[in-house]
C-alpha positions as CSV (number, residue, x, y, z in Angstrom):
1,S,65.5,-67.5,246.9
2,G,64.4,-70.7,245.2
3,S,65.4,-72.7,242.1
4,I,64.5,-72.5,238.4
5,L,62.7,-75.8,237.8
6,L,62.7,-77.1,234.2
7,M,60.0,-79.7,234.0
8,G,58.9,-82.3,231.5
9,H,58.1,-86.0,231.0
10,T,59.7,-88.8,229.0
11,D,56.7,-91.0,228.5
12,T,54.4,-90.7,225.4
13,V,51.0,-92.0,224.5
14,H,52.3,-94.1,221.6
15,S,52.3,-97.9,222.0
16,R,55.5,-99.9,222.0
17,G,56.6,-100.6,218.5
18,S,55.2,-97.4,217.0
19,L,58.8,-96.1,216.4
20,A,59.5,-99.0,214.1
21,E,56.2,-98.2,212.2
22,R,56.9,-94.5,212.0
23,P,60.6,-93.9,212.3
24,W,62.3,-90.5,212.7
25,R,62.2,-88.6,209.5
26,E,62.8,-85.0,208.4
27,Q,60.7,-83.6,205.5
28,D,59.8,-80.1,204.4
29,G,61.2,-78.4,207.5
30,R,59.5,-80.8,209.9
31,I,60.7,-83.7,211.9
32,Y,58.3,-86.5,212.4
33,G,58.3,-89.3,215.1
34,P,56.0,-90.7,217.8
35,G,56.1,-88.4,220.8
36,I,58.6,-86.0,219.3
37,F,56.3,-83.0,219.9
38,D,54.9,-84.2,223.2
39,M,57.6,-84.1,224.3
40,K,60.8,-86.1,223.6
41,A,62.4,-83.2,221.6
42,N,61.9,-80.9,224.5
43,C,63.6,-83.2,226.9
44,A,66.6,-83.2,224.7
45,L,66.3,-79.4,224.3
46,A,66.5,-78.9,228.1
47,L,69.8,-80.7,228.2
48,E,71.1,-78.5,225.3
49,V,70.0,-75.4,227.1
50,I,71.9,-76.3,230.3
51,G,74.8,-77.2,228.0
52,A,74.5,-73.7,226.3
53,C,74.7,-72.0,229.7
54,S,77.9,-73.8,230.4
55,A,79.4,-73.2,226.9
56,L,78.5,-69.4,227.0
57,D,79.7,-69.0,230.6
58,L,76.1,-67.9,231.6
59,T,75.8,-68.5,235.3
60,P,72.1,-68.3,236.3
61,R,71.5,-66.4,239.6
62,R,69.5,-69.4,240.8
63,P,70.2,-73.1,240.9
64,V,68.6,-74.9,237.8
65,V,66.9,-78.2,238.5
66,L,65.7,-80.5,235.6
67,L,62.9,-82.8,236.5
68,L,61.7,-85.4,233.9
69,T,59.1,-87.8,235.1
70,C,57.8,-90.9,233.3
71,D,54.1,-91.2,234.0
72,E,52.5,-87.8,233.1
73,E,50.4,-89.2,230.2
74,T,48.8,-91.7,232.6
75,G,48.0,-89.2,235.3
76,S,51.3,-88.7,237.3
77,M,50.4,-91.3,239.9
78,T,54.0,-91.4,241.2
79,G,55.4,-88.4,239.4
80,R,53.1,-85.9,241.2
81,A,54.9,-86.2,244.5
82,L,58.2,-85.4,242.9
83,V,56.8,-82.5,241.0
84,E,55.3,-81.0,244.2
85,E,58.5,-81.6,246.2
86,E,60.6,-79.7,243.6
87,A,58.0,-77.0,242.9
88,R,57.8,-76.1,246.6
89,K,61.6,-75.3,246.5
90,A,61.3,-73.3,243.2
91,H,61.1,-69.6,242.4
92,S,59.9,-70.3,238.8
93,V,58.7,-73.4,237.0
94,L,59.3,-73.7,233.3
95,V,57.2,-76.5,231.8
96,L,58.6,-77.9,228.5
97,E,55.2,-79.2,227.3
98,P,54.4,-78.5,223.6
99,S,53.6,-74.9,222.7
100,A,50.1,-74.1,221.4
101,A,49.4,-73.1,217.8
102,G,51.8,-70.3,216.6
103,G,54.3,-71.2,219.3
104,R,52.3,-69.6,222.1
105,V,52.9,-70.5,225.7
106,K,50.2,-71.6,228.0
107,T,49.4,-69.2,230.9
108,A,46.2,-71.1,232.0
109,R,45.2,-74.7,231.9
110,K,41.9,-76.3,233.0
111,G,42.0,-78.8,235.8
112,T,40.6,-82.3,235.4
113,G,38.5,-84.7,237.4
114,I,37.5,-88.3,236.6
115,F,34.5,-90.0,238.3
116,T,32.6,-93.2,237.9
117,L,28.9,-93.3,238.7
118,E,27.4,-96.7,239.4
119,A,23.7,-97.4,239.6
120,H,22.5,-100.6,241.5
121,G,18.8,-101.4,240.7
122,I,16.6,-104.5,240.9
123,A,16.5,-107.1,238.1
124,A,13.1,-108.5,236.9
125,H,11.7,-110.1,233.8
126,A,10.9,-107.4,231.3
127,G,7.8,-109.2,230.0
128,L,6.3,-111.1,233.0
129,E,6.7,-108.6,235.8
130,P,8.6,-105.5,234.9
131,E,7.0,-103.5,237.7
132,K,9.1,-105.6,240.2
133,G,12.2,-104.2,238.6
134,A,14.1,-100.9,239.1
135,S,16.2,-100.2,236.0
136,A,19.8,-99.1,236.7
137,I,20.0,-98.1,233.0
138,L,17.0,-95.7,233.2
139,E,18.3,-94.2,236.4
140,L,21.7,-93.7,234.8
141,A,20.1,-92.2,231.7
142,R,18.3,-89.6,233.9
143,Q,21.6,-88.9,235.9
144,I,23.5,-88.3,232.6
145,E,21.0,-85.6,231.6
146,R,21.5,-84.0,235.0
147,L,25.3,-84.2,234.6
148,H,25.3,-82.9,231.1
149,A,23.3,-79.9,232.3
150,M,26.3,-78.9,234.4
151,N,28.2,-77.8,231.3
152,D,28.9,-74.1,231.4
153,A,31.0,-72.8,228.5
154,A,31.1,-69.2,229.8
155,R,32.7,-70.4,233.1
156,G,35.0,-73.0,231.3
157,V,33.2,-76.0,232.9
158,T,32.9,-79.1,230.7
159,V,31.3,-82.4,231.8
160,N,31.6,-85.3,229.5
161,I,30.1,-88.8,230.0
162,G,32.5,-90.8,227.8
163,V,31.8,-94.4,228.7
164,V,28.5,-96.1,229.7
165,Q,27.8,-99.8,230.3
166,G,25.1,-101.8,231.9
167,G,22.5,-104.6,231.7
168,T,22.7,-108.2,230.8
169,R,20.0,-109.0,228.3
170,S,17.3,-107.1,226.5
171,N,14.5,-109.0,228.2
172,V,15.8,-108.2,231.7
173,V,15.3,-105.0,233.7
174,A,18.9,-104.0,234.3
175,A,20.2,-104.3,237.8
176,E,23.5,-102.7,237.2
177,A,24.8,-99.8,235.1
178,S,27.8,-97.4,235.2
179,A,29.1,-94.3,233.6
180,E,32.7,-92.7,233.4
181,I,32.7,-88.9,233.7
182,D,35.4,-86.4,232.7
183,V,35.1,-82.9,234.1
184,R,37.2,-79.8,233.2
185,F,37.2,-76.5,235.1
186,S,39.1,-73.2,235.1
187,T,39.0,-72.3,238.9
188,T,39.6,-74.1,242.2
189,E,36.1,-73.0,243.3
190,D,34.5,-74.6,240.3
191,A,36.4,-77.8,241.0
192,R,35.0,-77.8,244.6
193,Q,31.5,-77.3,243.4
194,L,31.6,-79.9,240.7
195,E,33.0,-82.5,243.1
196,E,30.5,-81.7,245.8
197,T,27.6,-81.8,243.3
198,I,28.7,-85.2,241.8
199,F,29.3,-86.8,245.2
200,S,25.9,-85.7,246.6
201,V,23.9,-87.1,243.7
202,Q,20.4,-88.5,244.6
203,P,18.5,-91.2,242.7
204,F,15.3,-90.3,240.8
205,D,14.0,-93.7,241.6
206,E,14.6,-94.3,245.3
207,R,14.8,-98.1,244.8
208,V,18.0,-97.6,242.9
209,K,21.2,-97.1,244.9
210,L,23.9,-94.8,243.5
211,T,27.7,-94.9,244.3
212,V,30.3,-92.4,243.1
213,Q,34.1,-93.0,242.9
214,G,36.9,-90.8,241.8
215,G,37.7,-87.2,242.2
216,I,39.7,-84.3,241.1
217,N,42.9,-85.4,239.3
218,R,44.7,-82.2,238.5
219,P,43.9,-78.7,239.9
220,P,43.7,-75.8,237.4
221,L,46.6,-73.6,236.4
222,E,45.2,-70.2,236.9
223,R,46.7,-67.0,235.4
224,T,47.8,-65.5,238.6
225,E,49.9,-62.3,238.9
226,K,53.0,-64.6,239.4
227,V,52.2,-66.4,236.1
228,A,51.6,-63.2,234.3
229,A,54.9,-61.8,235.6
230,L,56.9,-64.8,234.4
231,Y,55.2,-64.6,231.0
232,E,56.3,-60.9,230.7
233,V,59.9,-62.0,231.4
234,A,59.7,-64.7,228.6
235,R,58.0,-62.2,226.3
236,G,60.8,-59.7,226.8
237,V,63.4,-62.3,226.0
238,A,61.5,-63.3,222.9
239,A,61.3,-59.7,221.7
240,K,65.1,-59.5,221.9
241,L,65.2,-62.6,219.6
242,D,62.9,-60.7,217.2
243,F,59.7,-62.7,217.7
244,E,56.4,-62.2,219.5
245,L,55.7,-64.8,222.1
246,G,51.9,-65.2,222.4
247,E,49.9,-66.7,225.2
248,T,46.8,-68.8,225.4
249,S,44.5,-70.8,227.8
250,V,43.9,-74.5,227.1
251,G,41.6,-77.2,228.2
252,G,44.2,-79.9,228.7
253,A,46.1,-80.3,232.0
254,S,49.8,-81.1,232.6
255,D,52.1,-81.5,235.6
256,G,52.4,-77.7,235.6
257,N,48.9,-77.8,237.2
258,F,50.3,-79.5,240.3
259,A,53.0,-76.8,240.6
260,A,50.6,-74.0,240.0
261,A,48.3,-75.3,242.9
262,L,51.3,-74.5,245.3
263,D,51.2,-70.8,244.3
264,V,54.4,-70.9,242.4
265,A,55.1,-68.9,239.2
266,V,54.5,-71.4,236.3
267,L,54.9,-70.9,232.6
268,D,53.8,-73.8,230.5
269,G,54.0,-74.7,226.8
270,L,57.5,-73.6,226.3
271,G,58.3,-76.5,224.0
272,I,59.3,-76.5,220.2
273,S,56.5,-75.5,217.8
274,G,54.8,-78.3,216.0
275,D,51.5,-80.2,215.7
276,G,49.9,-83.6,216.1
277,A,50.3,-84.4,219.7
278,H,49.2,-88.0,220.4
279,A,48.5,-88.4,216.6
280,T,50.3,-90.3,213.8
281,H,51.4,-87.0,212.0
282,E,53.1,-85.7,215.2
283,H,56.0,-83.4,214.3
284,I,58.1,-80.4,215.3
285,M,59.2,-77.5,213.1
286,T,63.0,-77.7,212.5
287,D,63.5,-73.9,212.3
288,D,62.1,-73.4,215.9
289,I,64.5,-75.7,217.6
290,A,67.4,-73.1,217.9
291,R,64.9,-70.3,218.7
292,R,63.3,-72.2,221.5
293,G,66.7,-73.1,222.9
294,A,67.7,-69.4,222.8
295,L,64.4,-68.4,224.4
296,L,64.8,-70.9,227.3
297,T,68.4,-70.0,227.8
298,G,67.5,-66.3,227.9
299,I,64.7,-66.9,230.4
300,I,67.0,-68.9,232.7
301,A,69.6,-66.1,232.5
302,S,67.0,-63.4,233.2
303,L,65.5,-64.9,236.4
């Protein structure tokens, strides 16, 4: 029982007006355009695949549901509930996000978390009575060292402090400072540990108060037995089309992460080959369009 859920998003990271600056163009076997690789072309491809099933009288054994959300690039604040609702009813979830280098699908994705750490110190004149102050900037600097030490490449844990701000003037001991933290992890257990560690942070200078906001944004997409089995189905279809469908694990997250957290079979990165996601040279490979369409149609017919 359960549906085959085709999943994607219609939003891109490109600002309004970018299409006028960089209009659709085809050159040397590539089609360029803002958002074409991530993932406008794949939204169109999904409709063509459903059309192909109809034209070829292929009746999938399961109902096919196409879900295209419009806020994936900004964190899926409203889309997440829709993704989870449909994923709960699904047998398999095929995520039409861009493929990785070489057209590989994504059988694992790291999860993400976003936190803000604020330090509230005591202001004082830096020349006359610095001892009366408690520097929020110094406290934050010490905390950043502690946070950075949580990086563990072997476990797939990354902690990046990407934005810091604080203070008012150079001759004032800073009363306020804050840091924005991005964390990535490969397992649910690592996510739990990271969140617990960040929220239980203690000040080096007890006169400084620390507050933490934020949390885990997307759970990890782990390569479970269900994911591996779905990949094998896709690999078998690709073999019949005379190409090797590779797999990889990536650091970026997608809406596929939300589906995977519900213990559903998810295969991500099924989109058309290309390069330059989120960049000005974003493009897809023209000769992969028909092949991806055939692959997706074959997978749907095989489930």
